N, CA, C and O atoms as a MOPAC input file, in Angstrom:
PM7 MOZYME 1SCF
protein

 N      0.93800 1    -1.30700 1    -0.10600 1
 C      0.06900 1     0.03400 1     0.00000 1
 C      1.01800 1     1.30700 1     0.01600 1
 O      1.54200 1     1.74100 1     1.04200 1
 N      1.13300 1     1.71600 1    -0.94100 1
 C      2.17300 1     3.00600 1    -1.23300 1
 C      1.55200 1     4.12700 1    -0.58400 1
 O      2.27900 1     5.01600 1    -0.14000 1
 N      0.17200 1     4.21400 1    -0.45600 1
 C     -0.36000 1     5.43400 1     0.29400 1
 C     -0.92600 1     5.33200 1     1.65600 1
 O     -1.69700 1     6.18400 1     2.09800 1
 N     -0.51200 1     4.20700 1     2.37500 1
 C     -0.69800 1     3.87000 1     3.49700 1
 C     -0.69500 1     5.09300 1     4.65400 1
 O     -1.60700 1     5.46000 1     5.39500 1
 N      0.58600 1     5.54600 1     4.53000 1
 C      0.60700 1     6.70900 1     5.32100 1
 C     -0.13600 1     7.85200 1     5.04700 1
 O     -0.53400 1     8.44200 1     6.05100 1
 N     -0.40300 1     8.27900 1     4.08900 1
 C     -1.03000 1     9.57800 1     3.50800 1
 C     -2.60500 1     9.35900 1     4.24800 1
 O     -3.08700 1    10.21100 1     4.99400 1
 N     -3.14600 1     8.34800 1     3.97400 1
 C     -4.65400 1     7.79400 1     4.36200 1
 C     -4.33500 1     7.71900 1     6.01900 1
 O     -5.13100 1     8.30400 1     6.75300 1
 N     -3.39200 1     7.13700 1     6.51800 1
 C     -3.22300 1     7.00500 1     7.97700 1
 C     -3.19600 1     8.39600 1     8.94100 1
 O     -3.65900 1     8.45500 1    10.08000 1
 N     -2.52200 1     9.53100 1     8.18600 1
 C     -2.22600 1    10.76000 1     8.63400 1
 C     -3.29100 1    11.31300 1     8.58500 1
 O     -3.70900 1    11.92300 1     9.56900 1
 N     -3.98700 1    11.24200 1     7.44600 1
 C     -5.39300 1    12.02800 1     7.19600 1
 C     -6.24500 1    11.67000 1     8.25600 1
 O     -6.83400 1    12.56600 1     8.86100 1
 N     -6.44100 1    10.14700 1     8.66400 1
 C     -7.41000 1    10.03700 1     9.66000 1
 C     -6.95500 1    10.48400 1    10.89000 1
 O     -7.77900 1    10.89100 1    11.70800 1
 N     -5.47200 1    10.47000 1    11.21400 1
 C     -5.16000 1    11.01400 1    12.57700 1
 C     -5.59200 1    12.28800 1    12.57600 1
 O     -6.30400 1    12.62900 1    13.52000 1
 N     -5.28600 1    13.20700 1    11.59200 1
 C     -5.43300 1    14.65400 1    11.53900 1
 C     -6.94700 1    14.82100 1    11.81400 1
 O     -7.27200 1    15.67600 1    12.63900 1
 N     -7.81700 1    14.15200 1    11.25900 1
 C     -9.35400 1    14.45400 1    11.77100 1
 C     -9.59300 1    13.93800 1    12.67300 1
 O    -10.51300 1    14.52900 1    13.23800 1
 N     -9.22100 1    12.95400 1    13.28600 1
 C     -9.44300 1    12.64000 1    14.75200 1
 C     -8.88000 1    13.67800 1    15.56200 1
 O     -9.49900 1    13.95100 1    16.59000 1
 N     -7.76900 1    14.34800 1    15.29200 1
 C     -7.29400 1    15.32900 1    16.19300 1
 C     -7.99800 1    16.65800 1    16.00200 1
 O     -7.98000 1    17.42500 1    16.96500 1
 N     -8.48500 1    16.95700 1    15.12500 1
 C     -9.30600 1    18.11600 1    14.77300 1
 C    -10.59800 1    18.06700 1    15.76600 1
 O    -10.99000 1    18.98900 1    16.48100 1
 N    -11.22200 1    16.63100 1    15.62300 1
 C    -12.55500 1    16.38400 1    16.14500 1
 C    -12.40500 1    16.40400 1    17.87300 1
 O    -13.38300 1    16.55800 1    18.60400 1
 N    -11.07200 1    16.23000 1    18.35600 1
 C    -11.01200 1    15.95300 1    19.87900 1
 C    -11.05300 1    17.52900 1    20.31600 1
 O    -10.73000 1    18.43800 1    19.55200 1
 N    -11.45800 1    17.69700 1    21.54000 1
 C    -11.18200 1    19.18000 1    22.33600 1
 C     -9.81900 1    19.37100 1    22.80700 1
 O     -9.68500 1    19.59100 1    24.01100 1
 N     -8.75500 1    19.32300 1    22.04800 1
 C     -7.43300 1    19.65500 1    22.62900 1
 C     -7.50400 1    21.07500 1    22.63100 1
 O     -8.43900 1    21.66900 1    22.09400 1
 N     -6.45000 1    21.72100 1    23.28000 1
 C     -6.23400 1    23.15300 1    23.45900 1
 C     -5.19800 1    23.22400 1    22.11800 1
 O     -4.47500 1    22.33700 1    21.66500 1
 N     -5.40800 1    24.66800 1    21.64000 1
 C     -4.62900 1    25.05500 1    20.37200 1
 C     -3.17900 1    24.74600 1    20.46800 1
 O     -2.46800 1    24.62900 1    19.46900 1
 N     -2.75800 1    24.61700 1    21.67400 1
 C     -1.22200 1    24.38200 1    21.69400 1
 C     -0.91800 1    22.82500 1    21.61000 1
 O      0.08700 1    22.38600 1    21.05000 1
 N     -1.80300 1    22.09800 1    22.17000 1
 C     -1.67000 1    20.34400 1    22.12900 1
 C     -2.07700 1    20.17100 1    20.55000 1
 O     -1.47500 1    19.43100 1    19.77300 1
 N     -2.94300 1    20.79600 1    20.29400 1
 C     -3.29100 1    20.41800 1    18.86700 1
 C     -2.38800 1    20.70900 1    18.00600 1
 O     -2.27300 1    19.88500 1    17.09800 1
 N     -1.54900 1    21.80700 1    17.97100 1
 C     -0.38400 1    22.01100 1    17.11800 1
 C      0.90300 1    21.14400 1    17.34300 1
 O      1.74100 1    20.94000 1    16.46500 1
 N      0.95600 1    20.69400 1    18.53300 1
 C      1.90400 1    19.65100 1    18.61900 1
 C      1.71900 1    18.39600 1    18.14300 1
 O      2.57900 1    17.71100 1    17.58900 1
 N      0.35500 1    18.03400 1    18.40700 1
 C      0.00800 1    16.59300 1    17.83400 1
 C      0.14100 1    16.75700 1    16.23800 1
 O      0.73500 1    15.89700 1    15.58800 1
 N     -0.39000 1    17.80500 1    15.67100 1
 C     -0.36900 1    17.84700 1    14.10300 1
 C      1.27500 1    17.77200 1    13.73300 1
 O      1.71500 1    16.93800 1    12.94200 1
 N      2.09900 1    18.74400 1    14.40800 1
 C      3.66600 1    18.70200 1    14.24700 1
 C      4.22700 1    17.02500 1    14.11900 1
 O      4.94000 1    16.44400 1    13.30000 1
 N      3.55100 1    16.62400 1    15.29800 1
 C      4.03200 1    15.09400 1    15.42200 1
 C      3.58000 1    14.08000 1    14.33900 1
 O      4.34300 1    13.17400 1    14.00300 1
 N      2.27200 1    14.22900 1    13.75300 1
 C      1.91100 1    13.55600 1    12.67000 1
 C      2.76800 1    13.86300 1    11.25700 1
 O      3.20300 1    12.94100 1    10.56600 1
 N      2.95400 1    15.29900 1    10.91600 1
 C      3.84500 1    15.73400 1    10.10500 1
 C      5.10300 1    14.87400 1    10.21500 1
 O      5.38500 1    14.05400 1     9.34200 1
 N      5.87600 1    15.07800 1    11.33300 1
 C      6.94300 1    14.57800 1    11.47900 1
 C      7.43800 1    12.71100 1    10.96600 1
 O      8.38400 1    12.20900 1    10.35800 1
 N      6.00400 1    12.12100 1    11.72300 1
 C      5.82600 1    10.63000 1    11.29200 1
 C      5.68600 1    10.68200 1     9.93700 1
 O      6.36400 1     9.80300 1     9.40600 1
 N      5.06000 1    11.37700 1     9.13600 1
 C      4.84500 1    11.35600 1     7.82800 1
 C      5.95700 1    11.30200 1     7.14200 1
 O      6.11300 1    10.40200 1     6.31700 1
 N      6.97700 1    12.30800 1     7.37700 1
 C      8.15800 1    12.53200 1     6.83400 1
 C      9.06500 1    11.31100 1     7.00000 1
 O      9.70200 1    10.80100 1     6.07800 1
 N      9.05700 1    10.90800 1     8.23900 1
 C      9.98700 1     9.80000 1     8.56400 1
 C      9.49400 1     8.43500 1     7.81400 1
 O     10.28200 1     7.54700 1     7.49000 1
 N      8.31900 1     8.39300 1     7.61900 1
 C      7.83100 1     6.95000 1     7.08700 1
 C      8.17500 1     6.90700 1     5.55700 1
 O      7.80600 1     5.96000 1     4.86200 1
 N      8.98100 1     8.09000 1     4.99200 1
 C      9.13300 1     8.03400 1     3.60200 1
 C     10.57200 1     7.33300 1     3.44200 1
 O     10.99200 1     6.91200 1     2.36400 1
 N     11.15600 1     7.27500 1     4.46400 1
 C     12.49100 1     6.82200 1     4.39200 1
 C     12.39600 1     5.24300 1     4.39000 1
 O     11.76100 1     4.81200 1     5.35200 1
 N     12.87600 1     4.30700 1     3.54200 1
 C     12.73700 1     2.82900 1     3.51300 1
 C     13.45300 1     2.22100 1     4.67300 1
 O     13.04700 1     1.12900 1     5.07000 1
 N     14.56400 1     2.84200 1     5.32400 1
 C     15.23400 1     2.26200 1     6.56600 1
 C     14.25000 1     2.58000 1     7.69100 1
 O     14.31400 1     1.84500 1     8.67600 1
 N     13.35100 1     3.56100 1     7.69200 1
 C     12.51800 1     3.74400 1     8.98500 1
 C     11.46700 1     3.17000 1     8.96100 1
 O     10.76300 1     3.14800 1     9.97100 1
 N     11.03300 1     2.46900 1     7.63000 1
 C      9.77100 1     1.70300 1     7.24200 1
 C     10.28900 1     0.27600 1     7.85700 1
 O      9.68000 1    -0.28600 1     8.76700 1
 N     11.36300 1    -0.19600 1     7.31700 1
 C     11.87400 1    -1.44800 1     7.82900 1
 C     12.26500 1    -1.62800 1     9.18600 1
 O     12.19000 1    -2.75100 1     9.68600 1
 N     12.69900 1    -0.58700 1     9.88200 1
 C     12.93900 1    -0.58400 1    11.23900 1
 C     11.52700 1    -0.72400 1    12.15700 1
 O     11.31900 1    -1.46600 1    13.11800 1
 N     10.61800 1     0.27700 1    11.50200 1
 C      9.27300 1     0.05800 1    12.30700 1
 C      8.51100 1    -1.25000 1    12.07900 1
 O      7.83800 1    -1.81000 1    12.94500 1
 N      8.68400 1    -1.67700 1    10.82800 1
 C      8.04100 1    -3.18700 1    10.77400 1
 C      8.77400 1    -4.16100 1    11.70600 1
 O      8.08200 1    -4.73300 1    12.54800 1
 N     10.12000 1    -4.42600 1    11.65900 1
 C     10.57900 1    -5.03400 1    12.58600 1
 C     10.13300 1    -4.95100 1    14.13200 1
 O     10.00600 1    -5.93200 1    14.86500 1
 N      9.93400 1    -3.71700 1    14.47000 1
 C      9.69500 1    -3.30000 1    16.05000 1
 C      8.35200 1    -3.80300 1    16.09900 1
 O      8.08400 1    -4.36400 1    17.16200 1
 N      7.39400 1    -3.75700 1    15.21000 1
 C      6.12900 1    -4.49400 1    15.24200 1
 C      5.98600 1    -5.90400 1    15.48600 1
 O      5.40300 1    -6.52000 1    16.37900 1
 N      6.74000 1    -6.32000 1    14.35500 1
 C      6.65200 1    -7.85000 1    14.44000 1
 C      7.50600 1    -8.79400 1    15.47900 1
 O      7.03300 1    -9.80900 1    15.99000 1
 N      8.53300 1    -8.41600 1    15.65900 1
 C      9.59700 1    -9.08100 1    16.53700 1
 C      9.05800 1    -9.43400 1    17.71200 1
 O      9.04400 1   -10.64600 1    17.93000 1
 N      8.52900 1    -8.60000 1    18.68100 1
 C      8.09000 1    -9.14000 1    19.93100 1
 C      7.07800 1   -10.35300 1    19.74400 1
 O      7.14000 1   -11.36300 1    20.44600 1
 N      6.18000 1   -10.17300 1    18.77800 1
 C      5.23000 1   -11.05700 1    18.90900 1
 C      5.96800 1   -12.61300 1    18.25700 1
 O      5.74000 1   -13.74400 1    18.68700 1
 N      6.75200 1   -12.29000 1    17.28300 1
 C      7.71400 1   -13.69800 1    16.74500 1
 C      8.11900 1   -14.04000 1    18.00900 1
 O      7.54100 1   -15.02500 1    18.46700 1
 N      8.93900 1   -13.52200 1    18.70800 1
 C      9.81100 1   -13.86400 1    20.03000 1
 C      8.82600 1   -14.60100 1    20.87000 1
 O      9.09400 1   -15.71600 1    21.31700 1
 N      7.61200 1   -13.96000 1    21.11100 1
 C      6.85300 1   -14.46900 1    22.11100 1
 C      6.11600 1   -15.73200 1    21.63700 1
 O      5.89000 1   -16.57800 1    22.50200 1
 N      5.73500 1   -15.95700 1    20.45900 1
 C      5.38500 1   -17.16100 1    19.70600 1
 C      6.42400 1   -18.39400 1    19.86900 1
 O      6.12700 1   -19.52500 1    20.25400 1
 N      7.70100 1   -17.93000 1    19.49400 1
 C      8.77900 1   -18.73500 1    19.56000 1
 C      8.83600 1   -19.42200 1    21.05200 1
 O      8.80700 1   -20.63800 1    21.23900 1
 N      8.91000 1   -18.56000 1    21.93700 1
 C      8.92100 1   -19.06900 1    23.20500 1
 C      7.97300 1   -19.99800 1    23.82600 1
 O      8.27500 1   -20.95600 1    24.53800 1
 N      6.80000 1   -19.62300 1    23.48800 1
 C      5.68500 1   -20.26400 1    23.83900 1
 C      5.73200 1   -21.79800 1    23.32900 1
 O      5.45500 1   -22.82700 1    23.94700 1
 N      6.20100 1   -21.60100 1    21.91400 1
 C      6.29900 1   -23.15800 1    21.30700 1
 C      7.43100 1   -23.93000 1    21.74200 1
 O      7.46500 1   -25.15600 1    21.63600 1
 N      8.35400 1   -23.24000 1    22.22700 1
 C      9.32600 1   -24.07100 1    22.66700 1
 C      9.13300 1   -24.44300 1    23.93100 1
 O      9.81600 1   -25.39700 1    24.30400 1
 N      8.26900 1   -23.88100 1    24.83100 1
 C      7.99500 1   -24.24900 1    26.14600 1
 C      7.24900 1   -25.49100 1    26.08800 1
 O      7.55100 1   -26.53200 1    26.67300 1
 N      6.09500 1   -25.26300 1    25.21700 1
 C      5.15500 1   -26.30500 1    24.90700 1
 C      6.02600 1   -27.74600 1    24.09200 1
 O      5.69200 1   -28.92500 1    24.21300 1
 N      6.82900 1   -27.37900 1    23.52900 1
 C      7.38400 1   -28.86500 1    22.65600 1
 C      8.56700 1   -29.24600 1    23.25000 1
 O      9.24700 1   -30.08400 1    22.65900 1
 N      8.93900 1   -28.81000 1    24.27700 1
 C     10.20500 1   -29.18700 1    24.90200 1
 C     10.33400 1   -30.38500 1    25.26900 1
 O      9.39500 1   -30.64000 1    26.02200 1
 N     11.13400 1   -31.44200 1    25.11300 1
 C     11.31800 1   -32.76500 1    25.47300 1
 C     11.99300 1   -32.67100 1    26.96900 1
 O     12.79000 1   -31.85400 1    27.43000 1
 N     11.41300 1   -33.73600 1    27.50200 1
 C     12.04700 1   -34.11800 1    28.98300 1
 C     13.30800 1   -35.10500 1    28.58600 1
 O     13.15900 1   -36.16900 1    27.98500 1
 N     14.49700 1   -34.60600 1    28.99700 1
 C     15.39100 1   -35.57000 1    28.87000 1
 C     15.47300 1   -36.56200 1    29.89700 1
 O     15.12100 1   -36.29800 1    31.04600 1
 N     15.91600 1   -37.68800 1    29.56300 1
 C     15.78900 1   -38.95200 1    30.67600 1
 C     17.34700 1   -39.06000 1    31.05500 1
 O     18.32700 1   -38.68200 1    30.41300 1
 N     17.27300 1   -39.60600 1    32.12800 1
 C     18.83600 1   -39.97800 1    32.33400 1
 C     19.18000 1   -41.50000 1    32.03800 1
 O     18.62000 1   -42.39900 1    32.66500 1
 N     20.05900 1   -41.72900 1    31.12600 1
 C     20.18000 1   -43.16000 1    30.62700 1
 C     20.33600 1   -44.13900 1    31.53200 1
 O     19.99400 1   -45.27500 1    31.20500 1
 N     20.84300 1   -43.91400 1    32.75500 1
 C     20.84800 1   -44.67000 1    33.70100 1
 C     19.40600 1   -45.05800 1    34.32800 1
 O     19.40700 1   -46.12300 1    34.94500 1
 N     18.24900 1   -44.39900 1    34.27000 1
 C     17.14800 1   -44.41900 1    34.92100 1
 C     16.30300 1   -45.40200 1    33.97900 1
 O     15.31000 1   -45.98400 1    34.41500 1
 N     16.74500 1   -45.54900 1    32.69100 1
 C     15.63200 1   -46.45000 1    31.86600 1
 C     16.25300 1   -47.84200 1    32.18200 1
 O     17.45700 1   -48.07600 1    32.29100 1
 N     15.21400 1   -48.73600 1    32.31200 1
 C     15.75800 1   -50.41400 1    32.77800 1
 C     15.66500 1   -50.70800 1    31.20400 1
 O     15.05900 1   -50.00300 1    30.39700 1
 N     16.43300 1   -51.96900 1    30.89600 1
 C     16.78200 1   -52.43600 1    30.06500 1
 C     15.56400 1   -53.59900 1    29.96900 1
 O     15.10200 1   -54.29200 1    30.87600 1
 N     15.24300 1   -53.56300 1    28.65100 1
 C     14.10700 1   -54.62600 1    28.36000 1
 C     14.56000 1   -55.87000 1    27.94400 1
 O     13.75600 1   -56.76800 1    27.69200 1

């Protein structure tokens, strides 16, 4: 979606204008949105942002899977010969 950030920023601006913020806070929020929009144009920023979103979920799922699937190692001396 090449126009994702434009649509997202427009929605955020609309939401900010609809809120009952003071003029100073509204200007701060609109400046923050503009900065985020500019940063998103950089491919490095987009890659970093994507990894920051996905990495914690992937790590958590990996740890849960490892915990569920871990094997209980037996001591070879405890196993009786059949």
